C-alpha positions as CSV (number, residue, x, y, z in Angstrom):
1,M,-129.6,95.9,-136.4
2,I,-126.9,93.6,-137.7
3,P,-124.8,95.0,-140.6
4,L,-124.3,92.8,-143.6
5,H,-122.8,94.9,-146.3
6,D,-122.1,98.4,-147.4
7,D,-122.2,100.0,-150.8
8,T,-118.9,101.9,-150.7
9,P,-116.4,100.5,-153.3
10,T,-112.7,100.1,-152.6
11,T,-109.6,100.5,-154.8
12,I,-107.1,98.3,-153.0
13,R,-107.2,94.7,-151.6
14,P,-107.6,95.1,-147.8
15,M,-104.7,93.0,-146.8
16,V,-104.3,94.4,-143.3
17,T,-108.0,94.0,-142.6
18,I,-107.8,90.4,-143.7
19,G,-104.6,89.9,-141.7
20,L,-106.2,91.3,-138.5
21,I,-109.2,89.0,-138.9
22,V,-106.9,86.0,-139.5
23,A,-104.8,86.9,-136.5
24,C,-107.8,87.2,-134.2
25,V,-109.2,83.9,-135.4
26,L,-105.9,82.1,-135.0
27,A,-105.5,83.6,-131.5
28,F,-109.0,82.4,-130.5
29,L,-108.3,78.9,-131.9
30,W,-105.1,78.9,-129.8
31,Q,-107.2,79.8,-126.8
32,L,-109.6,77.0,-127.4
33,A,-106.8,74.5,-127.8
34,L,-105.6,75.2,-124.2
35,P,-106.9,73.3,-121.2
36,P,-109.6,75.2,-119.3
37,L,-107.2,76.4,-116.5
38,A,-104.6,77.4,-119.1
39,Q,-107.3,79.4,-121.0
40,Q,-108.1,81.4,-117.9
41,R,-104.4,82.0,-117.3
42,A,-103.9,83.2,-120.8
43,I,-106.7,85.7,-120.4
44,F,-105.1,87.1,-117.3
45,A,-101.6,87.0,-118.7
46,L,-102.4,88.7,-122.0
47,G,-105.6,90.7,-121.3
48,F,-105.4,94.3,-120.2
49,I,-105.9,94.7,-116.4
50,P,-106.3,98.3,-115.3
51,G,-105.4,97.5,-111.7
52,V,-102.1,96.1,-112.8
53,F,-101.3,98.8,-115.4
54,F,-102.4,101.8,-113.3
55,G,-102.0,100.5,-109.8
56,D,-99.8,98.6,-107.5
57,Q,-101.3,95.2,-108.2
58,R,-99.0,92.5,-109.6
59,L,-99.7,89.3,-111.4
60,P,-98.4,86.0,-109.9
61,A,-95.1,85.1,-111.5
62,E,-96.6,82.1,-113.4
63,I,-98.9,84.3,-115.4
64,A,-96.7,87.4,-115.7
65,W,-95.8,86.5,-119.2
66,I,-95.3,90.1,-120.6
67,P,-94.9,93.7,-119.3
68,S,-98.3,95.2,-118.4
69,G,-97.9,97.9,-121.1
70,L,-97.7,95.2,-123.8
71,S,-101.1,93.9,-122.8
72,L,-102.6,97.0,-124.4
73,L,-101.8,95.3,-127.7
74,T,-102.1,91.6,-126.9
75,S,-105.6,92.1,-125.4
76,M,-106.9,93.2,-128.8
77,F,-106.4,89.7,-130.3
78,L,-108.1,87.6,-127.6
79,H,-111.8,87.1,-127.3
80,G,-114.2,85.8,-124.7
81,G,-116.2,83.5,-126.9
82,W,-117.4,82.7,-130.4
83,L,-120.2,85.4,-130.5
84,H,-117.7,88.0,-129.2
85,L,-115.2,87.0,-132.0
86,L,-117.7,86.7,-134.8
87,G,-119.5,90.0,-134.0
88,N,-116.2,91.9,-133.9
89,M,-114.9,90.3,-137.1
90,L,-118.2,91.0,-139.0
91,Y,-117.9,94.7,-138.2
92,L,-114.2,94.7,-139.1
93,W,-114.8,93.0,-142.4
94,I,-117.6,95.3,-143.4
95,F,-116.1,98.7,-142.4
96,G,-112.3,98.0,-142.2
97,N,-111.7,97.7,-145.9
98,N,-113.0,101.2,-146.7
99,V,-110.9,102.8,-143.9
100,E,-107.9,100.9,-145.0
101,D,-108.6,102.0,-148.6
102,A,-108.6,105.6,-147.4
103,M,-105.3,105.3,-145.5
104,G,-103.2,102.6,-147.1
105,H,-102.0,99.5,-145.5
106,V,-99.3,100.7,-143.1
107,K,-101.1,103.8,-141.8
108,F,-104.3,101.7,-141.3
109,L,-102.4,99.2,-139.2
110,L,-101.0,102.0,-137.0
111,F,-104.4,103.6,-136.8
112,Y,-106.1,100.4,-135.8
113,L,-103.6,99.6,-133.0
114,L,-103.5,103.2,-131.7
115,C,-107.3,103.3,-131.5
116,G,-107.2,100.0,-129.6
117,V,-104.7,101.3,-127.1
118,I,-106.7,104.5,-126.6
119,A,-109.9,102.5,-126.2
120,A,-108.4,100.3,-123.5
121,L,-107.0,103.2,-121.6
122,T,-110.3,105.0,-121.8
123,Q,-112.0,102.0,-120.2
124,G,-109.2,101.7,-117.6
125,F,-109.6,105.3,-116.6
126,T,-113.2,104.7,-115.6
127,D,-112.1,102.2,-113.0
128,P,-108.3,102.1,-112.7
129,E,-108.4,99.6,-109.8
130,V,-110.4,96.8,-111.5
131,L,-108.7,93.5,-111.8
132,V,-111.0,92.0,-114.5
133,P,-109.0,91.4,-117.7
134,M,-110.2,93.3,-120.8
135,V,-110.0,91.4,-124.1
136,G,-111.3,91.8,-127.5
137,A,-110.9,93.9,-130.7
138,S,-114.1,96.0,-129.9
139,G,-112.2,99.2,-129.0
140,A,-110.0,99.2,-132.1
141,I,-113.0,98.3,-134.3
142,G,-114.9,101.2,-132.6
143,G,-112.1,103.4,-134.0
144,V,-112.7,101.9,-137.5
145,L,-116.4,102.8,-137.1
146,G,-115.6,106.3,-136.0
147,A,-113.4,106.8,-139.1
148,Y,-116.0,105.3,-141.4
149,I,-118.7,107.6,-140.3
150,V,-116.4,110.6,-141.0
151,L,-115.4,109.3,-144.4
152,H,-118.7,107.8,-145.6
153,P,-121.7,109.1,-143.6
154,H,-124.0,108.8,-146.6
155,A,-123.1,105.2,-147.5
156,R,-125.9,102.8,-147.4
157,I,-125.6,99.8,-145.0
158,L,-127.6,96.7,-145.6
159,V,-128.7,95.6,-142.1
160,L,-130.6,92.6,-140.7
161,I,-133.5,93.6,-138.4
162,P,-135.0,90.9,-136.2
163,L,-138.7,91.7,-135.5
164,G,-139.9,89.1,-133.1
165,F,-140.3,85.9,-135.0
166,F,-139.7,87.7,-138.3
167,I,-136.5,89.0,-139.8
168,T,-136.3,91.7,-142.4
169,T,-133.5,93.7,-144.1
170,A,-133.2,97.4,-144.9
171,R,-130.7,99.8,-146.4
172,I,-129.9,102.5,-143.9
173,P,-127.4,105.4,-144.1
174,A,-124.2,104.8,-142.3
175,L,-124.7,108.0,-140.2
176,L,-127.8,106.5,-138.7
177,V,-126.5,102.9,-138.2
178,L,-123.2,103.9,-136.7
179,G,-124.5,107.0,-134.9
180,L,-127.2,104.8,-133.2
181,W,-124.5,102.3,-132.2
182,F,-122.4,105.1,-130.6
183,V,-125.4,106.6,-128.8
184,L,-126.3,103.1,-127.4
185,Q,-122.7,102.6,-126.2
186,F,-122.8,106.1,-124.5
187,I,-126.1,105.4,-122.8
188,Q,-125.0,102.0,-121.5
189,G,-121.6,103.3,-120.5
190,S,-123.1,106.1,-118.6
191,M,-125.2,103.7,-116.5
192,V,-122.3,101.6,-115.3
193,V,-118.7,101.9,-114.0
194,G,-116.2,99.4,-115.4
195,E,-117.5,96.4,-117.2
196,Q,-121.0,95.0,-117.0
197,G,-121.8,91.6,-118.5
198,G,-118.3,91.5,-119.9
199,I,-118.9,94.6,-122.1
200,A,-116.4,97.5,-121.9
201,F,-118.7,100.2,-123.1
202,W,-116.2,103.0,-122.5
203,A,-113.6,101.2,-124.6
204,H,-116.1,101.3,-127.5
205,I,-116.7,105.0,-126.9
206,G,-113.0,105.9,-126.6
207,G,-112.2,103.9,-129.7
208,F,-115.0,105.5,-131.7
209,I,-114.1,109.1,-130.8
210,S,-110.3,108.5,-131.3
211,G,-111.1,107.0,-134.8
212,A,-113.3,109.9,-135.8
213,V,-110.5,112.3,-134.8
214,L,-107.4,110.4,-136.0
215,V,-108.9,109.6,-139.5
216,V,-108.2,113.3,-140.4
217,P,-104.4,113.1,-140.2
218,F,-104.2,109.4,-141.1
219,R,-106.2,109.4,-144.3
220,D,-104.6,110.0,-147.7
221,K,-104.9,113.7,-148.4
222,S,-106.7,113.0,-151.6
223,V,-109.6,111.3,-149.7
224,P,-112.3,113.8,-148.9
225,L,-114.1,113.9,-145.5
226,F,-117.9,113.4,-145.3
227,G,-117.8,112.1,-148.9
228,R,-120.9,112.0,-151.0
229,R,-122.3,108.6,-151.6
230,R,-121.6,107.0,-155.0
231,R,-124.5,105.5,-156.8
232,G,-124.4,101.7,-156.7
233,P,-126.5,98.6,-157.5
234,W,-129.0,99.4,-154.8
235,D,-130.1,102.7,-156.4
């Protein structure tokens, strides 16, 4: 299922959500502008490498651009390809505005970055000696999804469903859409250690759980948890 839209209205312009999307797109365009070897060096220099952060491994001097701890942040803004970028930005655009609306701009930015850090550390703990760089906003966005499901479990999500040669759409409760996403991440993460096919499943899981927990103190106190769905144009 590919989410296309939700029916939860917002009261503020999601400036941080938009800014994060712009930052990720600009970072990816910068990656593409580099020569192939420089692109690879940038991934190693700015991606999160558990073996460097947790262990005794050290990057060569020519790519040791930043302290390893800072890579927990920089890795969130790099991506491994167009599909990686577009998929992440689609989820951030659909669900980020509502979470930002519930927290306000500053707290949402702090929440997003904190979820991303926890997500990267979660993945790193599963294989602390791995030397494969981790990049992407997926962990932080997992936090956004975890927050959304706690805030708006009854919201309806318009999803695209490929059925062989046919494509259809359906309006499905957020609890089912995001709950299924989490279950799939958990199943796939339980089957592998570290990354498989470039996908850091445990980062998704760690981000989702941290978002579901952190939304409670980060939200504006006037925003209820597990809110009832407002009637919208799809009713």
